[in-house]
N, C-alpha and C positions, 0 to 999 in steps of 0.2 A: 455522387457525393461520398466523400471519404468519411470514415467513422470518427467519432469523438468519444473520449473515454473520461469518466470520472472515477476517482479512486479515493476511498476513505481508508486510512491506514493508521495503525499504531504498531508498537513492537510485538504485538501478539497475533494480529490478524489483519487482513486486507479484504475489502469488498470492492470489486472492480465492476463498473457498469459501463458497457460499451453500447453507444447509440449508433445505429447505422440505418441505411435505407431498408434493410431486410428485417429490422426489429431490434429490440434491446436484448443484450446478453449479460447475464450476471454471473460472476465467478467469485469464489471464496478461496483465499490462500491463508493457511495457518503458518505461523512462523516456527514453532517448536523451539524457540529461543528461550533459554532460562537465564535470567540475570544473576541469580545467586546459585552458584554451583553447590551441590550438596555433597557432603562427605559421606562415605559409606560407614556403617556401624551405628551404634547407639551412643548418644552423648552421655547417657547415664553410666556408661562403662568406664568413664575416666577421660583423660585428655588423649588427643590423637598425636602420634609421633609426627614430627615436623615433615618428614619425607612423604607422608600420606596426604598432606594438605597442599594443593597446588599454590604456587606463589601468586600474589595478586596480579602481577603483570601477565602471567600466563593465563589466568582466568579472563582478564580483560581482552587479551588477544583472541582467545577462543570465542568469547562473546561477540567481538567485532567480526570475526570470521563467519559466525553463524548469521549475524545480521546481514552481512554482504551476500551470503547465499540466498537468504530470504528476499532481499531486495532484487537480486538477479532473477529469482523465480517470478516475482511480481512483474518485473519489466518484460519477461518473456510472455506473460499472459496479455500484455497490452498490444502486442503484435503491431499492426500497421495503423494504429490510431494517429490521426493527423494532429489532433489537439487533445491535450490532457489537462484535467483539473485534479489537483492533489489537495486533499483536505483531511483533517483529523486532529486529535489532541496530541500534545507532546512534541518530541523532536523528530519522530520517524518521517514525517512529511518533508522536512528540510533535508534529512539525510538521504532520502530517496531522490529528491531533486538533484542533489550533488552527484549521486550515482548516475542519474540520467545524463547529466552534463558530460560525464566522462565516458559514457557508453553509447548514447543515442545522439546522433547528429541530425537525423531527418525529422525527428519528432519535435513538435513545438509544445513545450510546457507553458500553458498560458497563464496559470496562476496557482499559487499555493495559499490556502486559507486555513485558519484555525477553526476547529469545530469540536463539539463535545461528542460523547458517545451517541450513536444514532442507530435506529433500527434499519433493516434493509429497505422498507418502503420509504423511510425518510431520506436515505442515501440516494435512492433512485430519483425521488422528487427533487432533491437538491441539485443533482447532476442535470436533469432535464431543465430545471429553472435557470441554471447558470448558462447553459448553451442557448436557451431561448432568448435570454436577455442579451447575450453576446451577439447573437444573430441580428437582433433588433438594433443594437448599437451600430452594427456594420451595414445596416440597410438591406439585410438578406431576409427573404421570406422564410420563415421557420416552417419546416415540414414536420408534421406530427409523426412520431415514431410509434410503431406497434410493438407490443411486448410479445416476445416469443416464449412460449411455455416450454421450459427445459424439461425434457422427459426422457 
């Protein structure tokens, strides 16, 4: 049986839950992406000269480049997952799905769902429940997965 992965993602972090015959594996990926770039110096010291403040379009290009690297790192952690569930708040889940479409041809993204902030146990439970119901709809006997203790 090939692995199945569930992924909770926003622009700050991702939690990846991979279900396989050998057990569950949970990974965390931080984005290190900052939407508002900060200027150096103290605002109380007066205004900043124009050449010290990046133009809005260069800020946006930098932000989009950082997001692309973050999404590529998340994709690299999904490895050989046959089916993937992407869920989370905001636009990150849709942006990641587009990135999958352009980079991954063998992986089947089965669904993208909206979800609020969740704890790690809630994320794991959501992924297990999703694939349990999916297997039931397909008429496949669902195998209980064991959790591996990362150590």
